[in-house]
C-alpha positions in Angstrom: 0.0 0.0 0.0 1.3 3.5 -0.8 1.4 6.1 2.0 0.4 9.7 1.4 3.0 12.3 2.5 2.1 15.8 3.7 3.2 19.1 2.2 3.2 22.5 3.9 3.0 25.7 1.9 5.6 28.4 1.6 9.3 28.5 0.7 10.4 28.1 4.4 8.6 24.8 4.6 10.8 23.0 2.0 13.2 22.2 4.9 10.4 21.6 7.3 9.0 18.9 4.9 12.4 17.3 4.9 12.5 17.2 8.7 9.0 15.8 8.9 9.9 13.2 6.2 12.8 12.0 8.4 10.6 11.9 11.5 8.0 9.8 9.7 10.6 7.4 8.4 12.0 6.9 11.9 8.6 6.3 13.3 7.7 3.9 10.6 10.7 1.8 11.5 9.2 1.2 14.9 5.8 0.5 13.5 4.2 3.9 14.5 3.3 5.1 11.0 -0.2 6.1 12.0 0.8 8.1 15.0 3.4 9.9 12.9 0.8 10.8 10.3 -1.5 12.1 13.0 1.3 14.1 14.6 2.1 15.8 11.3 -1.5 16.7 10.6 -1.7 18.2 14.1 1.3 20.3 13.5 0.1 22.0 10.3 -2.5 22.1 7.5 -2.1 20.1 4.4 -3.3 20.1 0.8 -5.4 17.5 -1.0 -3.6 14.5 -2.4 -3.0 13.6 -6.0 -2.2 9.9 -6.6 0.1 9.0 -9.6 0.9 5.4 -10.8 4.5 5.0 -11.8 5.4 1.6 -13.2 7.0 -0.7 -12.2 7.9 0.4 -8.7 5.2 2.1 -6.9 2.1 4.3 -6.3 3.1 7.7 -5.1 0.9 9.9 -2.8 1.9 13.5 -3.7 1.1 16.9 -2.2 1.9 19.7 -4.5 2.8 23.4 -4.0 5.2 25.9 -5.6 8.1 25.1 -3.3 8.6 21.4 -2.8 7.0 18.0 -3.1 7.5 14.9 -0.9 6.7 11.5 -2.3 6.8 8.0 -0.8 7.5 4.9 -2.9 6.8 1.3 -2.0 7.1 -1.6 -4.4 4.0 -2.9 -6.1 3.2 -6.4 -5.1 4.6 -8.9 -7.5 6.8 -6.3 -9.3 10.1 -8.0 -8.2 11.4 -4.7 -6.9 13.5 -4.8 -3.8 13.8 -1.0 -3.4 11.7 -1.0 -0.3 9.8 2.0 0.9 11.6 5.3 0.2 10.9 9.0 0.8 12.3 11.6 -1.4 11.8 15.4 -1.1 10.8 16.8 -4.5 11.6 20.5 -5.1 9.6 21.3 -8.2 7.3 19.7 -10.7 8.7 17.2 -13.2 9.8 18.4 -16.6 11.2 16.9 -19.8 14.4 17.5 -21.6 15.0 15.7 -24.9 12.6 12.9 -24.1 14.0 12.4 -20.5 11.5 13.2 -17.7 13.3 14.7 -14.7 12.2 15.3 -11.2 14.2 17.9 -9.2 14.9 16.3 -5.8 16.7 17.2 -2.6 19.9 15.1 -2.7 20.1 14.7 1.1 16.7 13.0 1.1 17.9 10.2 -1.2 18.0 6.8 0.6 21.5 6.2 2.0 22.9 9.6 1.1 24.0 10.5 4.6 25.9 7.4 5.3 27.6 7.1 1.8 31.4 7.3 1.4 31.2 10.2 -1.1 35.0 10.4 -1.3 35.1 7.1 -3.2 32.7 8.5 -5.8 34.8 11.8 -5.9 37.9 9.8 -6.8 36.1 8.2 -9.7 34.7 11.5 -10.8 38.2 13.1 -10.8 39.2 10.4 -13.3 36.5 11.7 -15.7 37.5 15.3 -15.1 41.0 14.4 -16.2 39.6 13.6 -19.6 37.0 16.5 -19.7 39.5 19.2 -19.1 41.7 18.2 -22.0 39.1 19.5 -24.5 38.0 22.9 -25.6 35.6 24.8 -23.3 32.8 24.9 -26.0 33.1 21.3 -27.0 29.9 19.2 -26.4 30.5 16.3 -24.0 27.8 13.9 -25.0 25.1 13.1 -27.6 22.7 13.5 -24.6 21.2 16.9 -24.1 22.1 16.6 -20.4 25.8 16.4 -21.1 26.4 20.1 -21.7 29.8 21.4 -22.8 33.3 21.2 -21.3 32.8 24.7 -19.9 29.7 23.6 -18.0 31.9 21.1 -16.0 35.1 23.1 -15.8 34.4 24.7 -12.4 33.3 21.6 -10.6 36.2 19.7 -12.0 38.6 22.4 -10.8 37.2 22.1 -7.3 37.1 18.3 -7.4 40.9 18.0 -8.0 41.6 20.1 -5.0 39.7 17.9 -2.6 40.9 14.9 -0.6 38.9 11.8 -1.5 39.6 10.5 2.0 37.6 13.3 3.4 34.1 11.9 3.0 32.1 14.7 4.7 33.8 17.3 2.6 33.2 15.3 -0.6 29.5 15.0 0.5 29.3 18.7 0.8 30.9 19.2 -2.6 28.2 17.2 -4.3 25.5 19.1 -2.3 26.9 22.6 -3.0 28.0 22.2 -6.6 25.3 20.1 -8.2 21.5 19.9 -8.5 19.9 16.4 -8.3 17.3 15.2 -10.8 15.6 11.8 -10.4 15.3 10.2 -13.9 11.7 9.0 -14.2 10.8 5.7 -15.9 11.2 2.0 -15.6 14.7 0.8 -14.8 16.8 -2.4 -15.2 20.3 -2.7 -13.9 22.7 -5.5 -14.7 26.3 -6.1 -13.8 29.5 -6.6 -15.7 33.0 -7.5 -14.8 36.5 -7.8 -16.3 36.8 -11.3 -17.7 39.9 -13.4 -17.3 41.0 -15.8 -20.1 43.9 -18.2 -20.8 45.7 -17.0 -23.9 48.9 -16.9 -25.9 50.4 -14.6 -28.5 50.8 -17.4 -31.0 48.5 -20.3 -31.9 49.6 -23.5 -30.3 48.0 -26.5 -28.6 44.6 -25.4 -27.2 45.1 -21.7 -28.1 43.1 -21.6 -31.3 40.5 -18.8 -31.1 41.8 -15.4 -32.1 41.1 -12.0 -30.5 41.5 -9.4 -33.3 42.8 -5.9 -33.4 40.8 -3.2 -35.2 41.1 -3.4 -39.0 42.3 -0.2 -40.7 39.4 -0.3 -43.2 36.8 -0.4 -40.4 34.7 2.8 -40.4 32.7 3.8 -37.4 28.9 3.5 -37.9 29.3 1.4 -41.1 28.5 -2.3 -41.3 31.6 -4.4 -41.6 32.1 -8.2 -41.7 29.7 -10.2 -39.5 30.7 -12.5 -36.7 30.0 -15.6 -38.8 32.1 -14.3 -41.6 35.0 -13.5 -39.3 34.7 -16.9 -37.6 34.9 -18.5 -41.1 38.3 -16.8 -41.7 37.5 -13.5 -43.4 40.3 -11.7 -41.5 42.8 -14.5 -41.7 46.2 -13.5 -43.0 45.9 -9.8 -42.3 48.1 -9.8 -39.2 45.3 -8.6 -36.9 45.4 -11.5 -34.4 46.3 -10.0 -31.0 46.0 -13.2 -28.9 44.7 -16.7 -29.1 42.5 -18.1 -26.3 41.6 -21.6 -25.3 37.8 -21.4 -25.5 35.4 -19.8 -28.0 32.7 -19.2 -25.4 35.2 -17.3 -23.2 36.1 -15.2 -26.3 32.5 -14.4 -26.9 31.9 -13.4 -23.3 35.0 -11.2 -23.4 33.4 -9.3 -26.3 30.2 -8.8 -24.3 32.2 -7.5 -21.3 34.4 -5.3 -23.5 37.7 -5.8 -21.6 39.6 -8.5 -19.8 42.8 -10.0 -18.4 44.8 -12.5 -20.5 46.8 -15.1 -18.5 49.8 -16.0 -20.7 51.6 -19.5 -20.6 54.6 -18.0 -18.8 52.5 -16.8 -15.9 52.5 -13.2 -16.9 49.2 -11.2 -17.4 48.2 -8.5 -19.7 44.9 -6.8 -20.6 42.8 -6.1 -23.6 40.3 -3.3 -24.0 37.6 -2.3 -26.5 38.9 -0.8 -29.8 35.7 -0.8 -31.9 32.9 -2.9 -33.3 31.7 -4.0 -36.7 28.6 -1.8 -36.8 26.0 -4.6 -36.6 23.2 -4.9 -34.0 23.7 -6.9 -30.9 21.6 -10.1 -30.5 21.3 -11.5 -27.0 22.8 -15.0 -26.4 20.2 -15.9 -23.8 17.3 -14.6 -26.1 18.5 -16.8 -28.9 18.8 -19.8 -26.6 15.2 -19.2 -25.5 14.1 -18.8 -29.1 15.5 -22.2 -30.0 13.6 -23.8 -27.2 16.4 -24.8 -24.9 15.2 -25.3 -21.3 16.1 -22.3 -19.2 15.7 -24.4 -16.0 18.6 -26.6 -17.3 21.1 -24.0 -18.6 20.3 -21.4 -15.9 20.0 -17.6 -15.9 23.4 -16.6 -14.5 26.5 -16.1 -16.7 28.3 -18.9 -14.9 25.5 -21.5 -15.5 24.7 -20.8 -19.2 28.4 -20.4 -20.3 29.2 -23.8 -18.6 26.2 -25.3 -20.4 27.4 -24.0 -23.8 31.0 -25.1 -23.2 29.7 -28.6 -22.8 27.9 -28.4 -26.2 30.5 -26.8 -28.6 28.4 -27.3 -31.8 25.3 -25.7 -30.2 27.5 -22.9 -28.8 29.0 -22.1 -32.2 25.6 -21.9 -33.9 24.0 -19.8 -31.2 26.9 -17.4 -31.0 27.0 -16.9 -34.7 23.4 -15.5 -34.7 24.9 -12.4 -33.0 26.4 -10.6 -36.0 28.1 -8.0 -33.7 31.8 -8.4 -33.3 34.2 -6.5 -31.0 37.8 -5.6 -31.8 40.5 -5.1 -29.1 43.7 -3.3 -28.3 46.3 -4.4 -25.8 45.8 -2.3 -22.7 48.8 -1.1 -20.7 46.5 0.3 -17.9 46.3 -1.7 -14.7 42.6 -2.1 -14.8 39.6 -2.2 -17.1 39.2 0.8 -19.4 35.8 2.3 -20.2 34.3 4.4 -23.0 36.1 7.6 -21.7 39.5 5.9 -22.1 40.1 5.9 -18.4 40.4 3.1 -15.8 37.1 2.0 -14.4 36.5 1.9 -10.7 34.9 -1.2 -9.3 31.5 -0.6 -7.8 31.7 3.1 -8.8 31.6 3.0 -12.6 28.3 2.7 -14.4 27.7 2.0 -18.1 24.7 3.9 -19.5 22.9 4.5 -22.8 24.6 7.6 -24.2 21.5 8.6 -26.2 20.0 9.6 -22.8 22.6 9.9 -20.1 26.0 11.6 -20.5 29.4 10.1 -19.7 31.1 11.7 -16.7 28.0 12.5 -14.7 27.6 11.5 -11.1 24.6 9.2 -10.7 22.9 8.2 -7.4 21.9 4.6 -7.9 19.2 2.7 -6.0 18.9 -1.0 -6.9 20.0 -4.4 -5.6 22.1 -7.5 -6.4 22.0 -11.1 -5.5 25.0 -12.6 -3.7 26.2 -16.2 -4.4 24.5 -17.4 -1.2 21.1 -16.1 -2.5 20.8 -13.1 -0.2 19.8 -9.7 -1.6 22.3 -6.8 -1.3 20.8 -3.3 -1.4 22.7 -0.8 -3.4 22.3 2.9 -2.5 25.4 4.7 -3.7 27.0 7.4 -5.9 28.2 6.1 -9.2 29.8 7.9 -12.2 28.7 7.3 -15.8 32.0 6.1 -17.4 31.1 3.4 -19.9 28.5 2.2 -22.3 27.6 -1.1 -24.1 25.6 -2.4 -27.0 23.1 -4.0 -24.7 22.6 -0.9 -22.5 19.5 0.6 -24.1 16.9 2.9 -22.4 16.4 6.0 -20.4 16.8 4.2 -17.0 19.3 1.4 -17.8 22.6 0.7 -16.3 25.4 -1.8 -16.1 27.2 -1.9 -12.8 30.9 -2.6 -12.9 32.0 -5.1 -10.2 35.7 -5.3 -11.0 37.7 -8.4 -12.0 38.1 -11.9 -10.8 35.8 -14.7 -9.6 34.2 -12.5 -6.9 33.2 -9.9 -9.4 31.9 -12.6 -11.8 29.8 -14.1 -9.0 28.0 -10.8 -8.4 27.8 -9.6 -12.0 26.6 -12.9 -13.3 23.5 -12.9 -11.1 22.5 -9.2 -11.3 19.4 -8.2 -13.1 17.4 -5.9 -10.9 14.9 -3.1 -11.0 16.0 0.3 -9.8 16.0 4.0 -10.2 18.8 6.6 -10.5 19.2 10.3 -10.0 21.6 12.4 -12.1 23.6 15.2 -10.6 24.4 18.1 -12.9 26.5 21.2 -12.1 24.5 24.2 -10.9 25.2 26.3 -14.0 24.2 23.6 -16.4 21.1 22.7 -14.3 19.9 26.3 -14.5 19.9 26.2 -18.3 17.6 23.2 -18.5 14.1 23.9 -19.8 11.1 21.7 -20.5 10.6 20.6 -24.2 
């Protein structure tokens, strides 16, 4: 059941609403929701309610006025959401920019904000700033209308590099003072990805038979090139593009989905490869193709670990299914000590988020609310500041993200099980936020 929140008139009461929201939340935790509501009514008048239905998460009880808006969100029964009940202070009516519906919110009212280690997110954000500040001030930063120009981010980046990421209270105040927060409305799905680890060699020998290719010189961005099936049949053979040879074709395929990985060489040394381009064809989901062919999902499983193991045990089926995805990824050897994202910088485990660049800009701080399933089956709530630093062919939608877990078996264990509903809130510099106007 959704709970109606109360709203008091006048600019002063924006903060009063936040205080009462906190009081109500505390009282709900000790099962006194009804007395809390009665107390609030006794302390001041309220306006009539307006109920909105927002799929798939909640019904929101809303009281409107010119100053602020407070909404409560509880998961709809059967929706699969694990967000739980949340209260967020809304500062103004929703508006739309380039097809993205935004709700101005008070950042301190976001669930988990006050206990977050903001300095960790600041460290990741400074990595993005290092790329941003190398460009001209009037250069656009993203296809998304929310990205702004380099100049829109110059001041916050200059401040960020002077702060100590170990000083979490100061970092928290930085995000409060220098940014405005906008919840991005809409349905949301969040998955996880990781840095794959493969056995490989620089020359074909023994079991090392499946090539990872460098980007061909005649590849043009945005134009269709050879398909996966054509490349697997030898269309690039003899051109000297082979970077490494790995010992399993399914692992090579999964590396292309993840976009970067660690190669363990026969002499015990390790190196990395990172994304260098794609062949311009649309992505076809491996799991969707397996379902289309009628394979029993209860047998091959839903996690990355389970269905890749199932495919490895059936190499002929694996080859046929994988070739239905025409998209092919090319790599470059990566000297960085870590996975590199779309900004060309090292990704930060559990702080870097891949987004759809048609809607969300790279480099933007994003407050994420979702969940993940641990190997033991327990649910882990995620309320934290991320930074949009990557993208992917399967990351499509206004509210859609891929959570970077890092590298190794632990990261795979979390990423392979993650497919959760959630919401996120984008933080934009004050100056850029002031220029936003409804469509």
